[in-house]
Residue frames relative to the residue before (quaternion, step in Angstrom):
aa qw qx qy qz dx dy dz
M 1.0000 0.0000 0.0000 0.0000 0.00 0.00 0.00
T 0.1935 -0.7908 0.5731 0.0929 3.57 -0.81 1.00
S 0.1411 -0.7820 0.6033 0.0685 3.55 -0.89 0.97
S 0.1064 -0.7877 0.6031 0.0663 3.48 -1.14 0.54
V 0.2901 -0.7423 0.5800 0.1687 3.52 -1.13 0.68
Q 0.2890 -0.7671 0.5550 0.1413 3.51 -0.63 1.15
R 0.4262 -0.6891 0.5259 0.2588 3.54 -0.94 0.95
K 0.4081 -0.7168 0.5128 0.2378 3.55 -0.81 1.01
R 0.3297 -0.7482 0.5462 0.1819 3.54 -0.80 1.05
V 0.2395 -0.7771 0.5702 0.1166 3.53 -0.80 1.07
R 0.2891 -0.7640 0.5578 0.1470 3.54 -0.68 1.11
K 0.3548 -0.7450 0.5284 0.1997 3.55 -0.77 1.04
S 0.5475 -0.6014 0.4721 0.3402 3.51 -1.17 0.68
P 0.6427 -0.5245 0.3780 0.4111 3.62 -1.14 0.42
E 0.6422 0.5246 -0.3206 0.4578 3.57 1.04 -0.79
D 0.6750 0.4919 -0.2941 0.4646 3.58 0.93 -0.89
R 0.6504 0.5194 -0.3050 0.4629 3.55 0.98 -0.87
R 0.6607 0.5016 -0.3157 0.4606 3.57 0.91 -0.84
A 0.6488 0.5127 -0.3113 0.4683 3.55 0.99 -0.85
E 0.6208 0.5452 -0.3301 0.4565 3.57 1.05 -0.75
I 0.6571 0.5084 -0.2963 0.4711 3.56 0.99 -0.90
V 0.6678 0.4852 -0.3012 0.4774 3.58 0.88 -0.93
G 0.6450 0.5326 -0.3267 0.4399 3.61 0.96 -0.77
A 0.6620 0.4984 -0.2978 0.4740 3.51 1.01 -0.87
A 0.6461 0.5111 -0.3140 0.4720 3.58 1.03 -0.77
A 0.6384 0.5197 -0.3314 0.4609 3.60 1.03 -0.76
E 0.6219 0.5313 -0.3438 0.4613 3.59 1.03 -0.71
V 0.6450 0.5051 -0.3178 0.4774 3.58 0.98 -0.85
A 0.6328 0.5533 -0.3272 0.4317 3.56 0.97 -0.89
L 0.7066 0.4704 -0.2641 0.4579 3.57 0.90 -0.92
T 0.7639 0.4026 -0.2026 0.4618 3.57 0.94 -0.84
E 0.8186 0.2396 -0.0965 0.5130 3.57 1.08 -0.73
G 0.5779 -0.5771 0.3838 0.4310 3.56 1.18 -0.54
L 0.6243 -0.5867 0.3862 0.3420 3.52 -1.17 0.65
E 0.5911 0.5950 -0.3461 0.4204 3.56 1.18 -0.68
C 0.6665 0.5312 -0.2923 0.4339 3.58 1.15 -0.61
I 0.5468 0.5975 -0.4132 0.4162 3.57 1.24 -0.09
T 0.1542 0.7346 -0.6465 0.1365 3.51 -0.67 1.22
L 0.6512 -0.5132 0.3671 0.4217 3.61 -1.21 0.38
R 0.6679 0.4942 -0.3047 0.4656 3.58 0.97 -0.82
R 0.6370 0.5374 -0.3361 0.4387 3.62 0.95 -0.83
I 0.6932 0.4523 -0.2815 0.4855 3.60 0.89 -0.87
A 0.6148 0.5429 -0.3465 0.4553 3.57 1.07 -0.68
D 0.6443 0.5150 -0.3114 0.4718 3.58 1.00 -0.84
Q 0.6596 0.5168 -0.3185 0.4433 3.56 0.94 -0.87
L 0.7406 0.3868 -0.2093 0.5079 3.59 1.04 -0.78
A 0.3808 -0.7447 0.4709 0.2805 3.61 1.34 -0.05
V 0.5180 0.5784 -0.4439 0.4473 3.54 0.91 1.03
R 0.6050 -0.5489 0.4129 0.4027 3.56 -1.26 0.14
P 0.5969 -0.5744 0.4148 0.3764 3.65 -1.07 0.64
G 0.5965 0.5919 -0.3652 0.4005 3.58 1.10 -0.66
L 0.6092 0.5447 -0.3623 0.4483 3.57 1.11 -0.59
I 0.6511 0.5048 -0.3196 0.4682 3.56 0.98 -0.82
S 0.6827 0.4927 -0.2848 0.4584 3.59 0.94 -0.88
H 0.5483 0.5999 -0.3956 0.4277 3.57 1.23 -0.42
Y 0.7329 0.3806 -0.2160 0.5209 3.60 1.02 -0.86
F 0.7932 0.1220 -0.0567 0.5940 3.59 1.07 -0.66
P 0.2003 -0.8155 0.5355 0.0901 3.60 0.11 1.30
A 0.7461 0.2735 -0.1617 0.5851 3.57 1.17 -0.67
V 0.4487 -0.7093 0.4729 0.2682 3.58 -0.69 1.04
E 0.5713 0.6028 -0.3871 0.4005 3.59 1.13 -0.57
D 0.6206 0.5357 -0.3376 0.4625 3.58 1.09 -0.66
L 0.6626 0.4980 -0.3069 0.4678 3.57 0.98 -0.83
V 0.6145 0.5415 -0.3434 0.4596 3.61 1.03 -0.75
A 0.6727 0.4917 -0.2923 0.4692 3.57 0.93 -0.91
E 0.6552 0.4981 -0.3189 0.4700 3.58 0.96 -0.83
A 0.6415 0.5331 -0.3362 0.4374 3.59 0.97 -0.80
F 0.6561 0.4953 -0.3108 0.4771 3.54 0.96 -0.89
G 0.6574 0.5264 -0.3118 0.4399 3.59 0.90 -0.96
S 0.6494 0.5267 -0.3115 0.4514 3.57 1.00 -0.87
A 0.6984 0.4646 -0.2766 0.4689 3.57 0.84 -0.99
A 0.6771 0.4929 -0.3027 0.4551 3.60 0.94 -0.85
T 0.6373 0.5132 -0.3354 0.4669 3.59 1.04 -0.68
A 0.6293 0.5178 -0.3433 0.4670 3.59 1.00 -0.80
E 0.6370 0.5294 -0.3266 0.4553 3.58 1.00 -0.84
L 0.6583 0.5145 -0.3128 0.4518 3.59 0.90 -0.90
E 0.6809 0.4905 -0.2928 0.4583 3.58 0.90 -0.91
A 0.6614 0.4918 -0.3152 0.4704 3.57 1.11 -0.58
L 0.7369 0.4346 -0.2337 0.4620 3.55 0.93 -0.90
L 0.7935 0.0789 -0.0047 0.6034 3.58 0.98 -0.88
P 0.0955 -0.8277 0.5490 0.0668 3.64 0.38 1.09
A 0.5494 -0.6424 0.4317 0.3146 3.52 -1.06 0.86
D 0.7786 0.1769 -0.0861 0.5959 3.57 1.06 -0.75
P 0.1874 -0.8154 0.5371 0.1074 3.62 0.23 1.23
R 0.5745 -0.6376 0.3999 0.3219 3.53 -1.07 0.82
D 0.7792 -0.1772 0.1467 0.5831 3.53 0.96 -0.83
G 0.6380 0.5672 -0.3805 0.3556 3.55 -1.32 -0.06
S 0.5630 -0.6168 0.4545 0.3100 3.49 -1.35 0.32
P 0.6848 -0.4589 0.3483 0.4463 3.63 -1.24 0.24
L 0.6167 0.5507 -0.3468 0.4429 3.59 1.02 -0.77
R 0.6743 0.4821 -0.2989 0.4728 3.58 0.88 -0.89
H 0.6618 0.5019 -0.3239 0.4530 3.59 0.91 -0.85
L 0.6576 0.4940 -0.3266 0.4656 3.60 0.99 -0.71
A 0.6299 0.5171 -0.3410 0.4685 3.58 1.02 -0.71
R 0.6461 0.5124 -0.3128 0.4714 3.57 1.01 -0.78
F 0.5978 0.5659 -0.3452 0.4508 3.56 1.09 -0.73
F 0.6950 0.4571 -0.2930 0.4714 3.61 0.82 -0.94
A 0.6169 0.5290 -0.3640 0.4550 3.60 1.05 -0.61
R 0.6748 0.5088 -0.2886 0.4501 3.61 1.01 -0.80
T 0.7185 0.4353 -0.2496 0.4817 3.57 1.13 -0.58
T 0.6242 0.5131 -0.3496 0.4743 3.56 1.22 0.39
G 0.7633 0.3883 -0.2731 0.4382 3.57 -0.90 0.88
P 0.7457 -0.4454 0.2787 0.4097 3.56 -1.30 0.24
S 0.5954 0.6001 -0.3704 0.3849 3.60 1.05 -0.67
Y 0.6964 0.4580 -0.2571 0.4890 3.58 1.23 -0.50
D 0.4820 0.7229 -0.4158 0.2688 3.59 1.23 -0.29
D 0.6312 0.5535 -0.3564 0.4100 3.62 0.93 -0.77
V 0.7013 0.4426 -0.2845 0.4809 3.56 0.88 -0.86
S 0.5805 0.5625 -0.3746 0.4541 3.57 1.14 -0.51
R 0.6609 0.4950 -0.2903 0.4837 3.55 0.96 -0.88
L 0.6172 0.5596 -0.3375 0.4382 3.55 1.02 -0.78
W 0.6624 0.4990 -0.2993 0.4718 3.57 0.93 -0.92
L 0.6449 0.5099 -0.3224 0.4692 3.59 0.94 -0.84
N 0.6413 0.5319 -0.2980 0.4659 3.55 1.00 -0.93
A 0.6891 0.4900 -0.2817 0.4536 3.61 0.85 -0.99
R 0.6703 0.5050 -0.3079 0.4482 3.55 0.89 -0.86
H 0.6360 0.5142 -0.3242 0.4754 3.57 1.05 -0.75
L 0.7162 0.4570 -0.2643 0.4564 3.57 0.75 -1.01
S 0.5938 0.6040 -0.3651 0.3864 3.60 1.11 -0.64
R 0.5187 0.6288 -0.4150 0.4042 3.57 1.24 -0.27
Y 0.7821 0.3145 -0.1403 0.5194 3.56 1.09 -0.72
R 0.7452 0.3615 -0.2080 0.5202 3.60 1.20 -0.27
P 0.3325 -0.7999 0.4646 0.1834 3.62 -0.10 1.29
V 0.6449 0.5144 -0.3466 0.4466 3.62 0.93 -0.79
L 0.6598 0.4833 -0.3084 0.4857 3.58 0.92 -0.84
R 0.6182 0.5500 -0.3608 0.4303 3.63 0.96 -0.78
G 0.6524 0.5212 -0.3177 0.4491 3.58 0.95 -0.81
R 0.6618 0.4923 -0.3079 0.4742 3.55 1.04 -0.76
V 0.6240 0.5239 -0.3447 0.4661 3.59 1.00 -0.74
L 0.6559 0.5038 -0.3228 0.4603 3.62 0.90 -0.82
D 0.6313 0.5315 -0.3275 0.4601 3.58 1.05 -0.77
Q 0.6824 0.4871 -0.2912 0.4607 3.55 0.91 -0.91
E 0.6205 0.5297 -0.3441 0.4647 3.60 1.03 -0.72
A 0.6450 0.5103 -0.3223 0.4687 3.59 1.00 -0.78
D 0.6327 0.5272 -0.3303 0.4611 3.57 1.01 -0.78
W 0.6431 0.5200 -0.3150 0.4656 3.58 1.00 -0.82
R 0.6615 0.4923 -0.3153 0.4698 3.58 0.83 -0.92
G 0.6735 0.5122 -0.2968 0.4426 3.57 0.91 -0.86
R 0.6838 0.4927 -0.2863 0.4557 3.54 0.90 -0.98
L 0.6935 0.4441 -0.2894 0.4879 3.62 0.87 -0.90
G 0.6204 0.5447 -0.3364 0.4529 3.61 1.04 -0.73
D 0.6476 0.5127 -0.3207 0.4635 3.58 1.00 -0.78
L 0.6418 0.5196 -0.3243 0.4614 3.59 0.99 -0.82
I 0.6637 0.4892 -0.3031 0.4779 3.57 0.96 -0.84
A 0.6436 0.5190 -0.3291 0.4561 3.60 0.96 -0.78
A 0.6219 0.5268 -0.3347 0.4730 3.58 1.10 -0.71
G 0.6476 0.5153 -0.3083 0.4691 3.56 1.04 -0.81
V 0.6286 0.5137 -0.3354 0.4780 3.62 1.04 -0.69
E 0.6536 0.5195 -0.3104 0.4544 3.57 0.94 -0.91
Q 0.7341 0.4084 -0.2378 0.4876 3.59 1.01 -0.76
G 0.5511 -0.6609 0.3696 0.3505 3.56 1.28 0.16
E 0.4964 0.6598 -0.4320 0.3628 3.62 1.24 0.29
F 0.7782 0.2319 -0.1170 0.5718 3.61 1.11 -0.70
R 0.1755 -0.7582 0.6158 0.1226 3.50 -1.30 0.43
T 0.3456 0.6935 -0.5776 0.2571 3.57 -0.60 1.19
A 0.4437 -0.7105 0.4874 0.2464 3.56 -1.01 0.78
D 0.7879 0.1861 -0.0759 0.5820 3.58 1.22 -0.49
P 0.2376 -0.8189 0.5022 0.1440 3.63 0.05 1.25
V 0.6477 0.5237 -0.3297 0.4445 3.61 0.97 -0.78
L 0.6637 0.4890 -0.3110 0.4728 3.59 0.91 -0.89
T 0.6209 0.5297 -0.3360 0.4701 3.59 1.03 -0.74
A 0.6389 0.5199 -0.3200 0.4680 3.58 1.01 -0.85
V 0.6371 0.5160 -0.3390 0.4614 3.60 0.98 -0.71
H 0.6336 0.5276 -0.3363 0.4552 3.60 0.94 -0.84
I 0.6719 0.4896 -0.3053 0.4643 3.58 0.89 -0.87
L 0.6788 0.4990 -0.2998 0.4477 3.61 0.88 -0.88
V 0.6122 0.5470 -0.3559 0.4465 3.57 1.07 -0.68
V 0.6510 0.5008 -0.3119 0.4776 3.60 1.01 -0.83
I 0.6436 0.5203 -0.3260 0.4570 3.61 0.95 -0.85
D 0.6523 0.5074 -0.3137 0.4675 3.57 0.96 -0.89
G 0.6372 0.5207 -0.3415 0.4541 3.59 0.97 -0.77
L 0.6724 0.4850 -0.3005 0.4716 3.59 0.90 -0.88
A 0.6266 0.5688 -0.3477 0.4037 3.59 1.05 -0.70
V 0.4996 0.6503 -0.4271 0.3810 3.63 1.19 -0.41
H 0.6596 0.5308 -0.3211 0.4243 3.61 1.02 -0.72
A 0.4765 0.6834 -0.4444 0.3293 3.59 1.22 -0.23
N 0.6631 0.5137 -0.3184 0.4416 3.62 1.07 -0.66
T 0.6067 0.5822 -0.3720 0.3931 3.61 1.12 -0.32
G 0.3391 -0.7589 0.4880 0.2665 3.55 1.15 -0.60
L 0.5559 0.6051 -0.3904 0.4152 3.59 1.28 0.20
R 0.0951 -0.7900 0.6040 0.0457 3.55 -1.04 0.78
S 0.4370 0.7017 -0.4529 0.3339 3.56 0.90 0.88
D 0.3492 0.7459 -0.5065 0.2553 3.58 1.20 0.35
P 0.5046 -0.6360 0.4701 0.3463 3.63 -0.98 0.70
S 0.6563 -0.5422 0.3584 0.3831 3.53 -1.19 0.59
A 0.6003 0.5657 -0.3671 0.4300 3.59 1.04 -0.64
A 0.6624 0.4772 -0.3070 0.4891 3.61 1.10 -0.60
T 0.6863 0.5069 -0.2972 0.4286 3.58 0.86 -0.92
R 0.7463 0.3412 -0.2208 0.5272 3.59 1.11 -0.55
L 0.2721 0.7963 -0.4993 0.2064 3.56 1.22 0.47
A 0.6422 0.5228 -0.3271 0.4553 3.58 0.97 -0.84
A 0.6718 0.4890 -0.3039 0.4661 3.59 0.87 -0.91
A 0.6411 0.5210 -0.3228 0.4619 3.55 1.01 -0.81
T 0.6158 0.5405 -0.3325 0.4669 3.57 1.07 -0.75
A 0.6627 0.5041 -0.2961 0.4679 3.55 0.94 -0.95
E 0.6404 0.5233 -0.3293 0.4557 3.59 0.95 -0.82
R 0.6678 0.4931 -0.3029 0.4681 3.56 0.94 -0.82
E 0.6855 0.4886 -0.2808 0.4610 3.57 0.91 -0.98
L 0.7693 0.3803 -0.1956 0.4747 3.63 1.01 -0.69
G 0.5074 -0.6896 0.4009 0.3260 3.56 1.28 0.27
L 0.4240 0.6949 -0.4673 0.3449 3.56 1.08 0.78
A 0.5861 -0.5626 0.4467 0.3747 3.55 -1.27 0.40
D 0.6116 -0.5541 0.4168 0.3812 3.53 -1.17 0.53
G 0.8048 0.2363 -0.2018 0.5057 3.58 -0.77 1.03
A 0.4392 0.7237 -0.4547 0.2767 3.59 1.22 -0.07
L 0.7361 0.4079 -0.2336 0.4870 3.59 1.08 -0.63
T 0.7393 0.3720 -0.2521 0.5014 3.61 1.16 0.05
S 0.5127 0.6744 -0.4157 0.3308 3.58 1.20 -0.19
A 0.7530 0.3305 -0.1951 0.5345 3.57 1.21 -0.51
D 0.2556 0.7907 -0.5191 0.1999 3.59 1.13 0.53
P 0.5533 -0.5694 0.4747 0.3798 3.60 -1.17 0.48
A 0.6365 -0.5515 0.3749 0.3876 3.54 -1.18 0.52
E 0.7789 0.1109 -0.0463 0.6156 3.54 1.13 -0.78
P 0.5386 -0.6135 0.4592 0.3502 3.60 -1.01 0.77
A 0.4120 -0.7273 0.4937 0.2400 3.55 -0.98 0.82
D 0.5861 -0.5466 0.4579 0.3848 3.51 -1.34 0.32
P 0.3808 -0.7569 0.4773 0.2330 3.65 -0.58 1.10
T 0.6467 0.5163 -0.3405 0.4465 3.61 1.17 -0.23
D 0.7172 0.3861 -0.2349 0.5305 3.60 1.28 -0.06
P 0.2589 -0.8150 0.4978 0.1448 3.56 -0.16 1.26
E 0.6821 0.4767 -0.3003 0.4662 3.59 1.17 -0.40
D 0.5342 0.6928 -0.3773 0.3038 3.57 1.28 -0.23
P 0.7002 0.5055 -0.3214 0.3883 3.61 0.72 -1.00
T 0.0898 -0.7804 0.6167 0.0511 3.50 -1.14 0.68
D 0.2543 -0.7665 0.5778 0.1179 3.50 -0.51 1.22
P 0.5186 -0.6468 0.4369 0.3490 3.65 -0.74 0.88
A 0.6344 0.5461 -0.3426 0.4265 3.57 1.08 -0.62
D 0.6360 0.5320 -0.3321 0.4496 3.57 1.28 -0.38
A 0.5417 0.6323 -0.4084 0.3740 3.60 1.21 -0.33
P 0.5872 -0.5674 0.4297 0.3856 3.58 -1.17 0.58
E 0.4860 -0.6702 0.4773 0.2945 3.55 -1.01 0.80
T 0.4375 -0.6800 0.5299 0.2557 3.52 -1.06 0.80
P 0.3994 -0.7373 0.4682 0.2787 3.61 -0.53 1.06
A 0.5138 -0.6469 0.4775 0.2992 3.49 -1.09 0.81
P 0.5513 -0.6086 0.4379 0.3660 3.63 -1.02 0.67
E 0.5232 -0.6411 0.4679 0.3104 3.54 -1.10 0.79
Q 0.4279 -0.6897 0.5298 0.2462 3.48 -1.08 0.80
P 0.4680 -0.6728 0.4752 0.3203 3.60 -0.88 0.79
């Protein structure tokens, strides 16, 4: 006589299932583009029936907007965390520019380009793009205001300065679609140079302490600023 033990199927809560769907859609958005998000595509990725996806998202436009919002929010929290672990505003801003430089940032750059283009035709997505842009201005503006309060930065309007910086970053991000990495250093550090000028900092103040390699923007715990490393004790004097 043969006996078998059936594996008990665990039913996910509605909240967990919805988060799983949005996470899968955000992954597709980053790797393939927002246009590739369909109810069937996400169902295939999760090995479920399309009807399950449509139960949570009857309109695919809502899922597209949620996917972009999820990916963009994760990017913001990684690049400009609301509650930085340590360090001064100057250090956090320098770390921010290090994280937004290099191939590791290209996927999110393409996502923003993709979302802004599609938002011309998709009102739900357009609303989410506007919300995310406001979050970015607010987060960067708050960091700059903190630096002004601590005497590290000089600017009369932190929010306007944040807008100037973000406009330059967005302009540089257009090159992410070309796949070319031959831009001169003066171009790649244009955003940091703009911030230094706007904030009354010395040339190179925001790049002199960059990490050796740009960090993964999806992992807020990944980057390591050399200034965060333990100090090497000085040799004892005889």
